[in-house]
C-alpha positions in Angstrom: 0.0 0.0 0.0 1.3 3.4 -0.9 1.0 6.6 1.2 0.9 10.0 -0.5 1.0 13.2 1.5 0.6 16.5 -0.2 -1.0 19.8 0.6 -1.5 23.4 -0.1 -4.1 26.2 -0.2 -7.6 25.2 -1.1 -10.7 27.3 -1.1 -13.9 25.5 0.1 -17.3 27.0 -0.6 -19.2 24.3 1.3 -17.3 21.7 3.3 -20.0 19.1 3.1 -20.1 19.3 -0.7 -16.3 19.3 -0.8 -16.1 16.1 1.3 -18.9 14.5 -0.8 -17.0 15.3 -4.0 -13.7 14.1 -2.5 -15.3 10.7 -1.7 -16.5 10.5 -5.4 -12.8 10.4 -6.5 -12.5 6.8 -5.3 -12.6 4.5 -2.3 -9.0 4.4 -1.0 -8.1 2.7 2.2 -7.4 6.1 3.8 -8.4 9.5 2.4 -8.3 12.4 4.8 -7.9 16.1 4.7 -6.5 17.9 7.7 -6.1 21.6 8.7 -2.4 22.2 8.9 -2.7 24.3 12.1 -3.0 21.0 14.0 0.2 19.6 12.5 3.8 20.3 13.5 5.6 17.1 12.3 5.3 14.8 9.3 5.9 12.0 11.9 2.3 12.7 13.2 0.9 11.6 9.9 3.1 8.5 9.4 2.4 7.3 12.9 -1.3 7.7 12.5 -1.2 5.7 9.2 0.8 2.9 10.8 -1.4 2.8 13.8 -4.5 2.7 11.7 -3.3 -0.2 9.6 -2.2 -2.1 12.7 -5.6 -1.5 14.4 -7.5 -3.0 11.5 -5.0 -5.9 11.1 -5.4 -6.7 14.8 -9.2 -6.1 14.8 -9.2 -3.5 17.6 -10.2 -0.5 15.5 -12.7 2.0 17.0 -14.2 3.0 13.6 -15.3 0.8 10.7 -13.8 3.4 8.4 -10.0 3.6 8.1 -10.1 7.3 7.2 -11.9 8.0 10.5 -9.6 5.7 12.4 -6.7 7.6 11.0 -8.2 10.9 12.2 -8.7 9.4 15.7 -5.0 8.4 15.9 -3.9 11.7 14.4 -5.9 13.6 17.0 -5.0 11.2 19.8 -8.7 11.2 20.7 -11.3 8.5 21.1 -14.2 10.8 20.2 -14.9 11.2 16.5 -16.6 14.6 17.2 -13.4 15.8 18.7 -11.2 14.3 16.0 -13.1 15.9 13.2 -12.2 19.3 14.6 -8.9 18.8 12.7 -10.8 18.9 9.4 -11.1 21.7 7.0 -13.7 24.5 7.1 -15.6 26.7 4.7 -13.4 29.3 3.1 -9.6 29.4 2.6 -7.8 26.4 4.1 -4.2 25.3 4.3 -4.6 21.6 4.3 -2.8 18.3 4.1 -4.2 15.5 2.1 -3.4 11.9 3.1 -4.0 9.0 0.8 -3.2 5.4 1.6 -4.0 3.1 -1.2 -2.5 1.1 -4.1 -3.6 3.8 -6.5 -2.4 6.7 -4.3 -0.6 8.4 -7.2 -3.6 8.4 -9.5 -5.9 9.6 -6.6 -3.5 12.4 -5.7 -3.5 13.6 -9.3 -7.3 13.5 -9.5 -7.7 15.5 -6.3 -5.2 18.1 -7.4 -6.9 18.6 -10.8 -10.5 18.6 -9.4 -10.0 21.0 -6.5 -7.4 23.4 -7.9 -5.1 23.1 -5.0 -2.3 25.6 -4.9 0.4 23.2 -3.9 2.8 24.1 -1.1 5.8 22.1 0.1 4.6 19.7 2.9 7.4 20.7 5.2 6.5 24.4 4.9 2.8 23.6 5.6 3.4 21.6 8.8 6.5 23.4 10.1 6.2 24.3 13.8 6.2 27.9 14.7 5.2 29.7 17.9 1.8 30.7 16.4 0.7 27.1 16.5 1.8 26.5 20.1 -1.3 27.4 22.0 -3.7 25.7 19.6 -1.7 22.5 19.5 -1.2 22.4 23.3 -4.9 23.0 23.8 -6.1 20.4 21.2 -3.7 17.7 22.4 -4.2 18.5 26.1 -0.5 19.3 26.7 0.1 21.3 29.8 2.6 24.0 30.5 4.1 21.8 33.1 4.9 19.1 30.5 6.5 21.8 28.3 8.5 23.1 31.3 9.7 19.6 32.1 10.8 18.6 28.6 11.2 21.8 26.7 9.2 23.3 23.8 11.5 21.5 21.2 9.9 18.2 22.5 6.3 19.3 21.6 6.3 17.0 18.5 7.2 14.0 20.7 4.4 14.9 23.2 1.9 14.8 20.3 3.2 11.5 19.1 2.8 10.2 22.7 -0.9 11.2 22.5 -1.3 9.1 19.3 0.3 6.1 20.9 -1.7 6.4 24.1 -4.9 6.1 22.1 -4.3 2.3 22.1 -4.6 2.4 25.9 -7.9 4.2 25.8 -9.5 1.6 23.6 
């Protein structure tokens, strides 16, 4: 199975219509769109993909939909309602698209053509900067005490820890 990750600026008039049209592209194993303000490391994405595949292989998945399971791992949350907060909204979005499928290259091309995504280098999209700190800490329930103990440079590792801990919450 191939995993393609790409992103950029996309304008969404109606998020429900956008998601419906996105699903019409195909039925990949994982197809998800994430607001980049919740991402500070590419490792977050790769770990969530790996944990999703493992959970389905072991039969201990929360959701019946791998794309939702991926979002649960990425968010480190058991609640689908909380996890979907990471999704895109109406208007201008800086988003990362994650496709995990045998036909990931074809699906990526179809998505880029259909939605006129102004592509931006993935590292630039998810790069950590201090403007993301409060939002990320709040979303992942990371305390100031944790940051004081390990240092702000370890924030990406604290987020990965939340993803791994989801297995304990199942």
